[in-house]
Each structure stands twice: as structure tokens, then as C-alpha cells.
PyMOL CGO cylinders between C-alpha atoms (Angstrom):
from pymol import cmd
from pymol.cgo import CYLINDER

trace = [
    CYLINDER, 17.62, 10.81, -9.73, 17.04, 8.69, -6.94, 0.3, 1, 1, 1, 1, 1, 1,
    CYLINDER, 17.04, 8.69, -6.94, 20.53, 8.03, -4.30, 0.3, 1, 1, 1, 1, 1, 1,
    CYLINDER, 20.53, 8.03, -4.30, 22.14, 5.06, -3.36, 0.3, 1, 1, 1, 1, 1, 1,
    CYLINDER, 22.14, 5.06, -3.36, 21.91, 4.40, 0.34, 0.3, 1, 1, 1, 1, 1, 1,
    CYLINDER, 21.91, 4.40, 0.34, 24.47, 2.82, 2.15, 0.3, 1, 1, 1, 1, 1, 1,
    CYLINDER, 24.47, 2.82, 2.15, 21.02, 0.21, 3.14, 0.3, 1, 1, 1, 1, 1, 1,
    CYLINDER, 21.02, 0.21, 3.14, 20.66, -0.52, -0.62, 0.3, 1, 1, 1, 1, 1, 1,
    CYLINDER, 20.66, -0.52, -0.62, 24.53, -1.89, -0.77, 0.3, 1, 1, 1, 1, 1, 1,
    CYLINDER, 24.53, -1.89, -0.77, 25.43, -3.63, 2.56, 0.3, 1, 1, 1, 1, 1, 1,
    CYLINDER, 25.43, -3.63, 2.56, 25.04, -6.90, 1.18, 0.3, 1, 1, 1, 1, 1, 1,
    CYLINDER, 25.04, -6.90, 1.18, 27.50, -6.15, -1.87, 0.3, 1, 1, 1, 1, 1, 1,
    CYLINDER, 27.50, -6.15, -1.87, 30.09, -4.79, -0.06, 0.3, 1, 1, 1, 1, 1, 1,
    CYLINDER, 30.09, -4.79, -0.06, 29.66, -7.58, 1.88, 0.3, 1, 1, 1, 1, 1, 1,
    CYLINDER, 29.66, -7.58, 1.88, 29.63, -9.60, -1.07, 0.3, 1, 1, 1, 1, 1, 1,
    CYLINDER, 29.63, -9.60, -1.07, 33.01, -8.39, -2.37, 0.3, 1, 1, 1, 1, 1, 1,
    CYLINDER, 33.01, -8.39, -2.37, 34.94, -8.64, 0.64, 0.3, 1, 1, 1, 1, 1, 1,
    CYLINDER, 34.94, -8.64, 0.64, 33.95, -12.29, 1.04, 0.3, 1, 1, 1, 1, 1, 1,
    CYLINDER, 33.95, -12.29, 1.04, 34.84, -12.36, -3.40, 0.3, 1, 1, 1, 1, 1, 1,
    CYLINDER, 34.84, -12.36, -3.40, 38.27, -10.65, -2.76, 0.3, 1, 1, 1, 1, 1, 1,
    CYLINDER, 38.27, -10.65, -2.76, 38.77, -12.98, 0.26, 0.3, 1, 1, 1, 1, 1, 1,
    CYLINDER, 38.77, -12.98, 0.26, 38.09, -15.92, -2.08, 0.3, 1, 1, 1, 1, 1, 1,
    CYLINDER, 38.09, -15.92, -2.08, 40.19, -14.87, -4.94, 0.3, 1, 1, 1, 1, 1, 1,
    CYLINDER, 40.19, -14.87, -4.94, 43.44, -13.66, -2.89, 0.3, 1, 1, 1, 1, 1, 1,
    CYLINDER, 43.44, -13.66, -2.89, 42.78, -17.24, -1.38, 0.3, 1, 1, 1, 1, 1, 1,
    CYLINDER, 42.78, -17.24, -1.38, 43.14, -19.08, -4.84, 0.3, 1, 1, 1, 1, 1, 1,
    CYLINDER, 43.14, -19.08, -4.84, 46.55, -16.73, -5.86, 0.3, 1, 1, 1, 1, 1, 1,
    CYLINDER, 46.55, -16.73, -5.86, 48.09, -16.67, -2.68, 0.3, 1, 1, 1, 1, 1, 1,
    CYLINDER, 48.09, -16.67, -2.68, 47.13, -20.72, -2.23, 0.3, 1, 1, 1, 1, 1, 1,
    CYLINDER, 47.13, -20.72, -2.23, 46.69, -22.24, -5.76, 0.3, 1, 1, 1, 1, 1, 1,
    CYLINDER, 46.69, -22.24, -5.76, 48.99, -20.29, -7.65, 0.3, 1, 1, 1, 1, 1, 1,
    CYLINDER, 48.99, -20.29, -7.65, 52.86, -20.35, -7.64, 0.3, 1, 1, 1, 1, 1, 1,
    CYLINDER, 52.86, -20.35, -7.64, 52.16, -16.39, -8.36, 0.3, 1, 1, 1, 1, 1, 1,
    CYLINDER, 52.16, -16.39, -8.36, 54.12, -15.09, -4.93, 0.3, 1, 1, 1, 1, 1, 1,
    CYLINDER, 54.12, -15.09, -4.93, 56.15, -18.64, -4.19, 0.3, 1, 1, 1, 1, 1, 1,
    CYLINDER, 56.15, -18.64, -4.19, 59.12, -16.56, -4.63, 0.3, 1, 1, 1, 1, 1, 1,
    CYLINDER, 59.12, -16.56, -4.63, 58.70, -13.12, -2.99, 0.3, 1, 1, 1, 1, 1, 1,
    CYLINDER, 58.70, -13.12, -2.99, 61.04, -14.25, -0.09, 0.3, 1, 1, 1, 1, 1, 1,
    CYLINDER, 61.04, -14.25, -0.09, 63.92, -16.12, 0.26, 0.3, 1, 1, 1, 1, 1, 1,
    CYLINDER, 63.92, -16.12, 0.26, 65.61, -18.01, 3.44, 0.3, 1, 1, 1, 1, 1, 1,
    CYLINDER, 65.61, -18.01, 3.44, 68.08, -15.71, 5.19, 0.3, 1, 1, 1, 1, 1, 1,
    CYLINDER, 68.08, -15.71, 5.19, 72.09, -17.20, 4.47, 0.3, 1, 1, 1, 1, 1, 1,
    CYLINDER, 72.09, -17.20, 4.47, 73.22, -18.91, 7.73, 0.3, 1, 1, 1, 1, 1, 1,
    CYLINDER, 73.22, -18.91, 7.73, 69.72, -18.64, 8.93, 0.3, 1, 1, 1, 1, 1, 1,
    CYLINDER, 69.72, -18.64, 8.93, 70.65, -20.80, 12.15, 0.3, 1, 1, 1, 1, 1, 1,
    CYLINDER, 70.65, -20.80, 12.15, 73.02, -18.69, 13.27, 0.3, 1, 1, 1, 1, 1, 1,
    CYLINDER, 73.02, -18.69, 13.27, 71.49, -15.08, 12.24, 0.3, 1, 1, 1, 1, 1, 1,
    CYLINDER, 71.49, -15.08, 12.24, 68.23, -16.65, 14.30, 0.3, 1, 1, 1, 1, 1, 1,
    CYLINDER, 68.23, -16.65, 14.30, 70.34, -17.30, 17.05, 0.3, 1, 1, 1, 1, 1, 1,
    CYLINDER, 70.34, -17.30, 17.05, 72.13, -13.94, 16.92, 0.3, 1, 1, 1, 1, 1, 1,
    CYLINDER, 72.13, -13.94, 16.92, 69.18, -11.90, 16.77, 0.3, 1, 1, 1, 1, 1, 1,
    CYLINDER, 69.18, -11.90, 16.77, 67.72, -14.05, 19.71, 0.3, 1, 1, 1, 1, 1, 1,
    CYLINDER, 67.72, -14.05, 19.71, 71.08, -13.48, 22.00, 0.3, 1, 1, 1, 1, 1, 1,
    CYLINDER, 71.08, -13.48, 22.00, 71.09, -9.18, 21.11, 0.3, 1, 1, 1, 1, 1, 1,
    CYLINDER, 71.09, -9.18, 21.11, 67.41, -9.17, 22.31, 0.3, 1, 1, 1, 1, 1, 1,
    CYLINDER, 67.41, -9.17, 22.31, 65.60, -8.61, 19.20, 0.3, 1, 1, 1, 1, 1, 1,
    CYLINDER, 65.60, -8.61, 19.20, 61.61, -7.50, 20.42, 0.3, 1, 1, 1, 1, 1, 1,
    CYLINDER, 61.61, -7.50, 20.42, 59.05, -7.41, 17.57, 0.3, 1, 1, 1, 1, 1, 1,
    CYLINDER, 59.05, -7.41, 17.57, 59.09, -4.16, 15.83, 0.3, 1, 1, 1, 1, 1, 1,
    CYLINDER, 59.09, -4.16, 15.83, 60.58, -2.65, 12.93, 0.3, 1, 1, 1, 1, 1, 1,
    CYLINDER, 60.58, -2.65, 12.93, 64.07, -2.28, 12.54, 0.3, 1, 1, 1, 1, 1, 1,
    CYLINDER, 64.07, -2.28, 12.54, 66.14, -0.46, 9.84, 0.3, 1, 1, 1, 1, 1, 1,
    CYLINDER, 66.14, -0.46, 9.84, 69.62, -1.56, 9.51, 0.3, 1, 1, 1, 1, 1, 1,
    CYLINDER, 69.62, -1.56, 9.51, 72.50, 0.57, 10.28, 0.3, 1, 1, 1, 1, 1, 1,
    CYLINDER, 72.50, 0.57, 10.28, 70.52, 2.76, 12.57, 0.3, 1, 1, 1, 1, 1, 1,
    CYLINDER, 70.52, 2.76, 12.57, 71.67, 6.78, 12.39, 0.3, 1, 1, 1, 1, 1, 1,
    CYLINDER, 71.67, 6.78, 12.39, 69.14, 7.73, 14.94, 0.3, 1, 1, 1, 1, 1, 1,
    CYLINDER, 69.14, 7.73, 14.94, 69.61, 11.25, 13.18, 0.3, 1, 1, 1, 1, 1, 1,
    CYLINDER, 69.61, 11.25, 13.18, 70.47, 13.14, 10.00, 0.3, 1, 1, 1, 1, 1, 1,
    CYLINDER, 70.47, 13.14, 10.00, 73.48, 14.51, 11.56, 0.3, 1, 1, 1, 1, 1, 1,
    CYLINDER, 73.48, 14.51, 11.56, 74.43, 11.08, 12.12, 0.3, 1, 1, 1, 1, 1, 1,
    CYLINDER, 74.43, 11.08, 12.12, 73.85, 9.77, 8.56, 0.3, 1, 1, 1, 1, 1, 1,
    CYLINDER, 73.85, 9.77, 8.56, 76.41, 11.85, 7.30, 0.3, 1, 1, 1, 1, 1, 1,
    CYLINDER, 76.41, 11.85, 7.30, 79.37, 10.66, 9.43, 0.3, 1, 1, 1, 1, 1, 1,
    CYLINDER, 79.37, 10.66, 9.43, 81.71, 8.89, 7.83, 0.3, 1, 1, 1, 1, 1, 1,
    CYLINDER, 81.71, 8.89, 7.83, 81.90, 6.29, 10.44, 0.3, 1, 1, 1, 1, 1, 1,
    CYLINDER, 81.90, 6.29, 10.44, 77.94, 5.86, 9.68, 0.3, 1, 1, 1, 1, 1, 1,
    CYLINDER, 77.94, 5.86, 9.68, 78.59, 5.27, 5.91, 0.3, 1, 1, 1, 1, 1, 1,
    CYLINDER, 78.59, 5.27, 5.91, 81.31, 3.47, 6.25, 0.3, 1, 1, 1, 1, 1, 1,
    CYLINDER, 81.31, 3.47, 6.25, 78.64, 1.00, 7.90, 0.3, 1, 1, 1, 1, 1, 1,
    CYLINDER, 78.64, 1.00, 7.90, 76.49, 0.90, 5.16, 0.3, 1, 1, 1, 1, 1, 1,
    CYLINDER, 76.49, 0.90, 5.16, 79.11, 0.68, 2.72, 0.3, 1, 1, 1, 1, 1, 1,
    CYLINDER, 79.11, 0.68, 2.72, 80.00, -2.97, 4.41, 0.3, 1, 1, 1, 1, 1, 1,
    CYLINDER, 80.00, -2.97, 4.41, 76.05, -3.80, 4.61, 0.3, 1, 1, 1, 1, 1, 1,
    CYLINDER, 76.05, -3.80, 4.61, 73.94, -5.34, 5.14, 0.3, 1, 1, 1, 1, 1, 1,
    CYLINDER, 73.94, -5.34, 5.14, 71.31, -2.68, 4.96, 0.3, 1, 1, 1, 1, 1, 1,
    CYLINDER, 71.31, -2.68, 4.96, 67.87, -3.22, 5.02, 0.3, 1, 1, 1, 1, 1, 1,
    CYLINDER, 67.87, -3.22, 5.02, 64.67, -3.22, 6.83, 0.3, 1, 1, 1, 1, 1, 1,
    CYLINDER, 64.67, -3.22, 6.83, 63.25, -5.83, 9.30, 0.3, 1, 1, 1, 1, 1, 1,
    CYLINDER, 63.25, -5.83, 9.30, 59.77, -6.87, 11.02, 0.3, 1, 1, 1, 1, 1, 1,
    CYLINDER, 59.77, -6.87, 11.02, 60.22, -9.17, 13.56, 0.3, 1, 1, 1, 1, 1, 1,
    CYLINDER, 60.22, -9.17, 13.56, 57.10, -10.36, 14.36, 0.3, 1, 1, 1, 1, 1, 1,
    CYLINDER, 57.10, -10.36, 14.36, 55.84, -11.65, 17.97, 0.3, 1, 1, 1, 1, 1, 1,
    CYLINDER, 55.84, -11.65, 17.97, 57.59, -15.24, 18.50, 0.3, 1, 1, 1, 1, 1, 1,
    CYLINDER, 57.59, -15.24, 18.50, 55.07, -18.29, 17.90, 0.3, 1, 1, 1, 1, 1, 1,
    CYLINDER, 55.07, -18.29, 17.90, 53.32, -19.60, 14.89, 0.3, 1, 1, 1, 1, 1, 1,
    CYLINDER, 53.32, -19.60, 14.89, 52.01, -16.82, 12.70, 0.3, 1, 1, 1, 1, 1, 1,
    CYLINDER, 52.01, -16.82, 12.70, 48.60, -16.30, 13.73, 0.3, 1, 1, 1, 1, 1, 1,
    CYLINDER, 48.60, -16.30, 13.73, 46.69, -16.34, 10.36, 0.3, 1, 1, 1, 1, 1, 1,
    CYLINDER, 46.69, -16.34, 10.36, 43.42, -16.09, 11.93, 0.3, 1, 1, 1, 1, 1, 1,
    CYLINDER, 43.42, -16.09, 11.93, 43.71, -12.78, 13.26, 0.3, 1, 1, 1, 1, 1, 1,
    CYLINDER, 43.71, -12.78, 13.26, 45.20, -11.75, 9.89, 0.3, 1, 1, 1, 1, 1, 1,
    CYLINDER, 45.20, -11.75, 9.89, 42.77, -13.36, 7.61, 0.3, 1, 1, 1, 1, 1, 1,
    CYLINDER, 42.77, -13.36, 7.61, 39.65, -11.44, 9.64, 0.3, 1, 1, 1, 1, 1, 1,
    CYLINDER, 39.65, -11.44, 9.64, 41.85, -8.25, 9.27, 0.3, 1, 1, 1, 1, 1, 1,
    CYLINDER, 41.85, -8.25, 9.27, 42.18, -8.77, 5.35, 0.3, 1, 1, 1, 1, 1, 1,
    CYLINDER, 42.18, -8.77, 5.35, 38.24, -9.34, 5.71, 0.3, 1, 1, 1, 1, 1, 1,
    CYLINDER, 38.24, -9.34, 5.71, 37.58, -6.21, 7.18, 0.3, 1, 1, 1, 1, 1, 1,
    CYLINDER, 37.58, -6.21, 7.18, 39.99, -4.08, 5.24, 0.3, 1, 1, 1, 1, 1, 1,
    CYLINDER, 39.99, -4.08, 5.24, 38.27, -5.54, 2.15, 0.3, 1, 1, 1, 1, 1, 1,
    CYLINDER, 38.27, -5.54, 2.15, 34.87, -4.52, 3.28, 0.3, 1, 1, 1, 1, 1, 1,
    CYLINDER, 34.87, -4.52, 3.28, 36.10, -0.84, 3.88, 0.3, 1, 1, 1, 1, 1, 1,
    CYLINDER, 36.10, -0.84, 3.88, 37.70, -0.71, 0.52, 0.3, 1, 1, 1, 1, 1, 1,
    CYLINDER, 37.70, -0.71, 0.52, 34.30, -1.87, -0.92, 0.3, 1, 1, 1, 1, 1, 1,
    CYLINDER, 34.30, -1.87, -0.92, 32.60, 0.82, 1.38, 0.3, 1, 1, 1, 1, 1, 1,
    CYLINDER, 32.60, 0.82, 1.38, 34.51, 3.60, 0.03, 0.3, 1, 1, 1, 1, 1, 1,
    CYLINDER, 34.51, 3.60, 0.03, 34.33, 1.85, -3.39, 0.3, 1, 1, 1, 1, 1, 1,
    CYLINDER, 34.33, 1.85, -3.39, 30.00, 2.38, -2.97, 0.3, 1, 1, 1, 1, 1, 1,
    CYLINDER, 30.00, 2.38, -2.97, 30.37, 6.48, -0.95, 0.3, 1, 1, 1, 1, 1, 1,
    CYLINDER, 30.37, 6.48, -0.95, 31.99, 7.30, -4.33, 0.3, 1, 1, 1, 1, 1, 1,
    CYLINDER, 31.99, 7.30, -4.33, 30.22, 5.19, -6.41, 0.3, 1, 1, 1, 1, 1, 1,
    CYLINDER, 30.22, 5.19, -6.41, 26.75, 7.13, -4.57, 0.3, 1, 1, 1, 1, 1, 1,
    CYLINDER, 26.75, 7.13, -4.57, 28.92, 10.60, -5.59, 0.3, 1, 1, 1, 1, 1, 1,
    CYLINDER, 28.92, 10.60, -5.59, 28.40, 9.97, -8.83, 0.3, 1, 1, 1, 1, 1, 1,
    CYLINDER, 28.40, 9.97, -8.83, 25.92, 7.36, -9.65, 0.3, 1, 1, 1, 1, 1, 1,
    CYLINDER, 25.92, 7.36, -9.65, 22.47, 7.12, -9.31, 0.3, 1, 1, 1, 1, 1, 1,
    CYLINDER, 22.47, 7.12, -9.31, 20.34, 3.91, -8.79, 0.3, 1, 1, 1, 1, 1, 1,
    CYLINDER, 20.34, 3.91, -8.79, 19.58, 2.85, -12.07, 0.3, 1, 1, 1, 1, 1, 1,
    CYLINDER, 19.58, 2.85, -12.07, 22.70, 3.57, -13.50, 0.3, 1, 1, 1, 1, 1, 1,
    CYLINDER, 22.70, 3.57, -13.50, 24.42, 1.61, -16.34, 0.3, 1, 1, 1, 1, 1, 1,
    CYLINDER, 24.42, 1.61, -16.34, 26.33, -1.52, -15.15, 0.3, 1, 1, 1, 1, 1, 1,
    CYLINDER, 26.33, -1.52, -15.15, 29.33, -0.62, -17.35, 0.3, 1, 1, 1, 1, 1, 1,
    CYLINDER, 29.33, -0.62, -17.35, 29.65, 3.03, -15.69, 0.3, 1, 1, 1, 1, 1, 1,
    CYLINDER, 29.65, 3.03, -15.69, 29.13, 1.15, -12.25, 0.3, 1, 1, 1, 1, 1, 1,
    CYLINDER, 29.13, 1.15, -12.25, 31.85, -0.97, -13.11, 0.3, 1, 1, 1, 1, 1, 1,
    CYLINDER, 31.85, -0.97, -13.11, 34.34, 1.46, -13.86, 0.3, 1, 1, 1, 1, 1, 1,
    CYLINDER, 34.34, 1.46, -13.86, 33.76, 4.06, -11.03, 0.3, 1, 1, 1, 1, 1, 1,
    CYLINDER, 33.76, 4.06, -11.03, 33.23, 1.75, -8.19, 0.3, 1, 1, 1, 1, 1, 1,
    CYLINDER, 33.23, 1.75, -8.19, 36.38, -0.44, -9.89, 0.3, 1, 1, 1, 1, 1, 1,
    CYLINDER, 36.38, -0.44, -9.89, 38.82, 2.68, -10.19, 0.3, 1, 1, 1, 1, 1, 1,
    CYLINDER, 38.82, 2.68, -10.19, 38.58, 3.06, -6.37, 0.3, 1, 1, 1, 1, 1, 1,
    CYLINDER, 38.58, 3.06, -6.37, 39.33, -0.23, -5.39, 0.3, 1, 1, 1, 1, 1, 1,
    CYLINDER, 39.33, -0.23, -5.39, 41.84, -0.65, -7.62, 0.3, 1, 1, 1, 1, 1, 1,
    CYLINDER, 41.84, -0.65, -7.62, 43.43, 2.69, -6.57, 0.3, 1, 1, 1, 1, 1, 1,
    CYLINDER, 43.43, 2.69, -6.57, 43.19, 1.33, -3.07, 0.3, 1, 1, 1, 1, 1, 1,
    CYLINDER, 43.19, 1.33, -3.07, 43.98, -2.41, -3.66, 0.3, 1, 1, 1, 1, 1, 1,
    CYLINDER, 43.98, -2.41, -3.66, 46.72, -2.02, -5.72, 0.3, 1, 1, 1, 1, 1, 1,
    CYLINDER, 46.72, -2.02, -5.72, 48.16, 1.32, -5.94, 0.3, 1, 1, 1, 1, 1, 1,
    CYLINDER, 48.16, 1.32, -5.94, 49.32, 1.55, -2.32, 0.3, 1, 1, 1, 1, 1, 1,
    CYLINDER, 49.32, 1.55, -2.32, 51.90, -1.34, -2.78, 0.3, 1, 1, 1, 1, 1, 1,
    CYLINDER, 51.90, -1.34, -2.78, 54.33, 0.91, -4.93, 0.3, 1, 1, 1, 1, 1, 1,
    CYLINDER, 54.33, 0.91, -4.93, 55.44, 2.21, -1.44, 0.3, 1, 1, 1, 1, 1, 1,
    CYLINDER, 55.44, 2.21, -1.44, 57.40, -0.88, -0.69, 0.3, 1, 1, 1, 1, 1, 1,
    CYLINDER, 57.40, -0.88, -0.69, 59.76, -0.76, -3.45, 0.3, 1, 1, 1, 1, 1, 1,
    CYLINDER, 59.76, -0.76, -3.45, 60.25, 3.49, -3.46, 0.3, 1, 1, 1, 1, 1, 1,
    CYLINDER, 60.25, 3.49, -3.46, 60.83, 3.52, 0.38, 0.3, 1, 1, 1, 1, 1, 1,
    CYLINDER, 60.83, 3.52, 0.38, 61.18, -0.35, 1.67, 0.3, 1, 1, 1, 1, 1, 1,
    CYLINDER, 61.18, -0.35, 1.67, 63.59, -2.06, -1.02, 0.3, 1, 1, 1, 1, 1, 1,
    CYLINDER, 63.59, -2.06, -1.02, 61.46, -4.59, -2.28, 0.3, 1, 1, 1, 1, 1, 1,
    CYLINDER, 61.46, -4.59, -2.28, 61.63, -5.65, -5.74, 0.3, 1, 1, 1, 1, 1, 1,
    CYLINDER, 61.63, -5.65, -5.74, 59.60, -4.34, -8.21, 0.3, 1, 1, 1, 1, 1, 1,
    CYLINDER, 59.60, -4.34, -8.21, 59.27, -7.80, -9.90, 0.3, 1, 1, 1, 1, 1, 1,
    CYLINDER, 59.27, -7.80, -9.90, 57.28, -8.18, -5.95, 0.3, 1, 1, 1, 1, 1, 1,
    CYLINDER, 57.28, -8.18, -5.95, 55.57, -5.41, -5.90, 0.3, 1, 1, 1, 1, 1, 1,
    CYLINDER, 55.57, -5.41, -5.90, 53.99, -5.66, -9.62, 0.3, 1, 1, 1, 1, 1, 1,
    CYLINDER, 53.99, -5.66, -9.62, 52.63, -8.82, -8.50, 0.3, 1, 1, 1, 1, 1, 1,
    CYLINDER, 52.63, -8.82, -8.50, 50.73, -7.53, -5.48, 0.3, 1, 1, 1, 1, 1, 1,
    CYLINDER, 50.73, -7.53, -5.48, 49.67, -5.18, -7.99, 0.3, 1, 1, 1, 1, 1, 1,
    CYLINDER, 49.67, -5.18, -7.99, 48.74, -7.34, -10.07, 0.3, 1, 1, 1, 1, 1, 1,
    CYLINDER, 48.74, -7.34, -10.07, 46.38, -8.78, -7.08, 0.3, 1, 1, 1, 1, 1, 1,
    CYLINDER, 46.38, -8.78, -7.08, 45.29, -5.66, -6.65, 0.3, 1, 1, 1, 1, 1, 1,
    CYLINDER, 45.29, -5.66, -6.65, 43.87, -5.04, -9.87, 0.3, 1, 1, 1, 1, 1, 1,
    CYLINDER, 43.87, -5.04, -9.87, 42.30, -8.66, -9.68, 0.3, 1, 1, 1, 1, 1, 1,
    CYLINDER, 42.30, -8.66, -9.68, 40.52, -7.45, -6.23, 0.3, 1, 1, 1, 1, 1, 1,
    CYLINDER, 40.52, -7.45, -6.23, 39.70, -4.12, -7.62, 0.3, 1, 1, 1, 1, 1, 1,
    CYLINDER, 39.70, -4.12, -7.62, 37.68, -6.13, -10.50, 0.3, 1, 1, 1, 1, 1, 1,
    CYLINDER, 37.68, -6.13, -10.50, 36.40, -8.15, -8.61, 0.3, 1, 1, 1, 1, 1, 1,
    CYLINDER, 36.40, -8.15, -8.61, 34.71, -5.77, -6.33, 0.3, 1, 1, 1, 1, 1, 1,
    CYLINDER, 34.71, -5.77, -6.33, 33.97, -3.84, -9.15, 0.3, 1, 1, 1, 1, 1, 1,
    CYLINDER, 33.97, -3.84, -9.15, 32.11, -7.10, -10.69, 0.3, 1, 1, 1, 1, 1, 1,
    CYLINDER, 32.11, -7.10, -10.69, 29.86, -6.95, -7.40, 0.3, 1, 1, 1, 1, 1, 1,
    CYLINDER, 29.86, -6.95, -7.40, 28.78, -3.94, -7.28, 0.3, 1, 1, 1, 1, 1, 1,
    CYLINDER, 28.78, -3.94, -7.28, 27.76, -3.41, -11.12, 0.3, 1, 1, 1, 1, 1, 1,
    CYLINDER, 27.76, -3.41, -11.12, 25.88, -6.82, -10.79, 0.3, 1, 1, 1, 1, 1, 1,
    CYLINDER, 25.88, -6.82, -10.79, 23.71, -5.36, -7.52, 0.3, 1, 1, 1, 1, 1, 1,
    CYLINDER, 23.71, -5.36, -7.52, 23.49, -1.98, -8.36, 0.3, 1, 1, 1, 1, 1, 1,
    CYLINDER, 23.49, -1.98, -8.36, 20.06, -0.89, -7.48, 0.3, 1, 1, 1, 1, 1, 1,
    CYLINDER, 20.06, -0.89, -7.48, 18.12, -0.60, -9.78, 0.3, 1, 1, 1, 1, 1, 1,
    CYLINDER, 18.12, -0.60, -9.78, 19.90, -1.89, -12.73, 0.3, 1, 1, 1, 1, 1, 1,
    CYLINDER, 19.90, -1.89, -12.73, 19.57, -4.12, -15.71, 0.3, 1, 1, 1, 1, 1, 1,
    CYLINDER, 19.57, -4.12, -15.71, 21.99, -6.91, -15.38, 0.3, 1, 1, 1, 1, 1, 1,
]
cmd.load_cgo(trace, "trace")
């Protein structure tokens, strides 16, 4: 059985990244699916002013912050947690969000996932393999890569399971899109 080389699928890898980019753009710009994933801080102006006054810099924050397991068990720290709020915050650099850089990184990330789908596919599938089998193998890899990691946000970061479920649906669609491109362009396959 003939093997499938990277040279045979560089175009499907890039096309699947383009297709995922388009699908994600439609999901996030043309549907209301993610409109309520985040909300405004209560008394936002005062909170932002307090953060500026405190000198909060870009980075990741956990609050209240303990610094060690020992401190986490101290009554004063437990009381801080009980008083709340308790949470995580990611602070970005000041100024408009740099969408261009994020979109470029998203495209590269999608291409890397396609590269892994190709690699796992080549371990299991020869050239000329049945289209549905190509779809199943490459789709499984892509869905695992795009959808499943979102669960960590609910497990460790307190993101609501509803928000995570919506991002997992996105990941399912991205994985199926990737699989569709590979299934339709697998070398030697019958369409």
C-alpha cells in the first residue's frame, strides 16, 4: 500500500486551515452563539481606575493570591476567599486588542492541527483509502485537538460549562471541516 507523504497533502493542510478560519469567522461574527460568553464588570469605570491606580500590568492573576499551599490553609486567607471575589484575570497590554496577530496565530494553530491530522492519518491510512475512513481518522484527531482542550477552562478556570460547551461545539465544527478537506483531497481516493 502506498504511503502518503507530506508533499502529497501540503495543500489540504493549508486549505483546511483556511476553511477552519472561515468557519470560525462565521461563528464569531455572524451568529449570536458567543455574544454572552463574557459580561461587563459591575461599576466597570471604578474597577478599571482602581486597577490602574494599583499598577496592574499585563499578565495572569489569581485572586486572592496565596503564594503557597501553607498560606492557602491559614484562616485569614480562607476568610479572604469567603468574602470574595475569587477568580482569575488575564490582563492584556494597553491599547486596542491586536486582532491581526491573534488571527494570524489562529491560522497557524489550525494548520498545525491539520499537520497532526495528516501525520496520524498517514500512520493509519494508505493512499487511495476509503473517503469515510479518511474522514473518521483525521476528524477524530482534529476534533480532539480543537474541542477537548476547552474543558480545562471549566475544570481549572471556573468558566461556565455553558461557555465551554459552545467552544467545544466550535471545535467539533472545526474538526469536521478539517476532516472534510482531508477526505476530499486524500491522494488516490475516489471522490
